[in-house]
N, C-alpha and C positions, 0 to 999 in steps of 0.2 A: 562392673553393672552384670546381672546373670543375663544370661543369653537364649529366651524359650522359641523354644522349635518352629518355624516358619511353616505354616499353612501350604503354602505353595512351594515347599521343596524337591517333591517330586520324587520322597523318601519314603517308602511304604512296610514299617517294621511290623512283625507280625503281636500282640498285644499281649502284655506281659501277664503270664499264669498265676506269680507269688507276687506279695508287695508287702514290707518291712511290720510287723507290728513289735510292741516291745513284749520283752519273756520277763515270766516270772520269777524273781529272785529273793534268796533272802540273804540278811546282813552276813557279810564274811564271817564277822569276827561271833556272829553268835553261831556260824555254821563251825566253826573251827574251835570254837569251847567245848560243843556238844560233840561234835567228831573226837577231841582230847578223854573228855570223859567220856566217852563208850570204852575208847579204846584203853584208856589208865583203869576201867573196871574190869575188863577184862583179862585185865593180867593181873590185876587183884585177884581174879577168884580162880585166874589158873593156875596160881603160886598156892594155894590152901593145901593140897599134898592130895586130898580128896579126887580120884577119879573120875567120877562122876558131873563133879562141880569144874577139874581142871578141862575135860571135854565143854562143858555153858564159857569156859570162860574164854577158853578159846574162838569158839565160835562169837563171842561177844564181840572180842579183841577186831579178829576178821570185819565184823558189822563197823568200829569202830575205823578202821584204814577201811574201807567200800564209802563210808560217809567222808573221811578228808579227800578222797576222788572229786568231790562235788566242788572242791574248791577254787578256784579262779580270780585271776585279777585283770582289770581292764585300764588301758595306760590312755591317758588323753591323747586325741587325734586317732583313734581304734577302736573297733567296736566288736563283738564274739556273739555269732551268728550261730545257737542252738539249736541240735538236731535230735530228735528220742526216736530211735529203731525206723528211720531213714527220715521220722517223718521234720519237716520244719514249726520249732515252738515259737521262736521270736528271738530278736536281738536286744545284747545288752551294752547300752553305748554309756553308761554312767559311769564314770572312773571310777575304782577303789575295789576289794576285796569283796568277791559276791560267793553265794553256792547256790546250785541248785542239784537238782537231781545227779546224782551220780554215775548214773547209768548213760547220759546224755554225752554228744559232743560238742565240742565248741571250737570254730574255726575263727580265726583271729581276721577281720578286715580293715586295712588302715584307712579312713574316712580322709586323711591329712591332703589337704590344695597341691597336687601332682605338675609337673611340665612335662611335657613333652614336643621334643625338636625332630621334625621329620628330617631322613637325609634328603640332599640334594636332587630333587625328580626330574626326568626329561621326559616334557612331553611334549606335544602342538600345540598351538593356540588356536584360535577359531580361525585363523586366515591361514594354516597348516605351517605354519613358521617352529621348530622346534625351538623351547626354550627351558632353561633350569627355573626351578622354584624349592621354595621350602618355607614351612611355616612351623612355629611353636604354637601349642594348645597347651591353654593352664585349664584343668580338669577335676574335679572332686567325686566320690562316692556318695550318692545323695541316699539312694536305697539297696544298703548291704545285699537283703535277700534277693534282687531284681540281680546284683551284680556276683552271687554265688551259685543262683539255680537258673537264671535264664543263658547265660553263656558258658565255656567251659572253662574261659580267661579272662576276667574285664580285661585287665591289662593287655594284655594281647589285639582283645577287640577293639578297643579305643586306639591303638596303631594303626590296625587295618584298617578300620573306616576316617581317622583323620586321610589318612595317606588316599581312597578312595575320592576322599570329598575335595579333598586339592588337587586331584585329577581330573575330577569333573568340571569344579570350575576354570581350571587352566585351558579345556582344550571350550568355554562358554565366553570367552572373551579374548578381541585381540590383546597381544601386547602393550600396542599402539593403538590412538583412538583416528579413524579417520573422516569422522564427522562429531562436531561439536557436541550433539545430543549422545553419542555414542561413549557405551563405558569402556572403560581399559585395565589391564593390569597395571599398568604405568602409572597413568592419571589419574585412577577412583580409589586410592590405596585405603581409604575408610569404608566405601561403598562396600568392596569386593570382600576386604572383611570381615564387616557385620553379615554377610552372605554366607561367608564360607562359615561360621561360628553358628547361623543356624542350621548348615547343613548337617554340623557334622550333630549338632547336638539332637536335630533328628534322628539319627542315624545310632546315637551309643542311648537312647532314652529307653528306649527296653531291658537296655543292664544298667538301670540302673544310675547311671552317669549322669553328672551333671557336667556343662561346660561351661568357664568363666569367661575366660577370654581367649580369640586367637589370631595372631598375624602372622603377615608374611617376614620372613628372616631372609630372603634368596630370590632377588627377581632378575634373571638377564639373558641375552640369548644363547642358542648353544654356540662353542665354541668356531664351529665350523662356517656360522653362517653372521657369525659378532660383525667382521670387518664391513660385510656390507652392508650391515641394517646402520652401523654406524658412519657409514658416508652417507645412506640415506637420511640420516635424524642430520647430520651437518650440510645436504643440501635443503632440506628444508627449515632450516633454522636462515641459513644464507638467502633464502627467497622470500621468507619470513623478512629479513632484515632489512635486505634491497627494498619490497614492498612498504613500507616504516621510512625508508627513508626516499622514494619517490613520491608518496603521501607530503610528508613534510615540505619535498624541494617543490612542488606545485603549488602549497600555500604561500612557499616563498617570493615565488615570483608574483603570483596574483597580488598580492600584499606591496609585492615595488612596484605594481606598474598600477596598483592603484594611488598607490603615493603619490609618483608620477605626473599623475593624470590630477590627483587632486591641488598639488602645490602650484603646478604650471610649470612644471619644472622645463618639461621637453615637447616637443609636441610628434606624435609617432606615429608615422601612417601603419598598415599592418601590416605591410614586408617586413617593417623594423623593429616590432614587436613580434613578429614571430621569428625576426633573426636575435632579437633579447631576450625570449623565450629558449629558444635553441640553444644560446651560447651558457644564460646560469643552469638550466637542469642540466648540460656537459658541465659547469664545473661546481654542480652543488649533488649529480650522485656517480662522481666519476671516482673510482677508487683508485686513481693518483693525482698525484698536484700535476695544477695544471699551470702552464707557461704562459703570462697575460703577454700579448699581442698593442703594442701602444700606436694608436690611429693618430697621426700628427696631420692629415689631410682633412677635407671637410667630413660631415655623415655620410655623406652617399660615397665615397670616392677615397 
């Protein structure tokens, strides 16, 4: 799915000065036949032996050779940007053999879908923690005139703007979220990549480039803090697991007291209920196996 530039991306590029338009061209086979006919006629005139006719034949043959210079081919997945004395005259996208003014210049531009995978970048996230991040971007030239005339090299432009957008996104969010309603690089991959695609699209739109998709391919803490952050994540996981255990244990104790009271198996006063709750919580929440103690006396001794 094509991602269009976001209005709130914060990127403001200059308005493009040119836009792609179709160039006028003649069927290349007709141009080829015409050029060969003129060239052959010139050679025939030059071979007559008469000096004046020979000069005329040479000029006609040169004209035929010049006409043949107007031939060019367009392969599938590419376009030719045509210029005449420095002015943009149009773009030829239809594959095949074409003929245009022989005094024009033709520049090939690939319109195939391309991938660009960035190097692993080291940046600081919103919390100031150094992280490593990389992404792959799928893109395609949509406007050949902008790609050729608006920037020096649209390929280098896409690469540079992609890295700039990745650095901006990485510094705008924390690696891990500290609240449920906060976006993070690790926990909200879909939202982050969508915003990344929108920002890259806004940056390269003036160069006639369309961003098809972008995805993060690498995301990790920098090696110097990876160990400490791993311990932090493990501690958070332990706390969360303990919370679930305690919550379940309290429910089990409550259920046990309710069942004892409902079936009138034993009548416990508040002190014995507290002792039972304490023992059950120790059994259920402890991280080690408990050793049972058999009471052979009465309930109170």
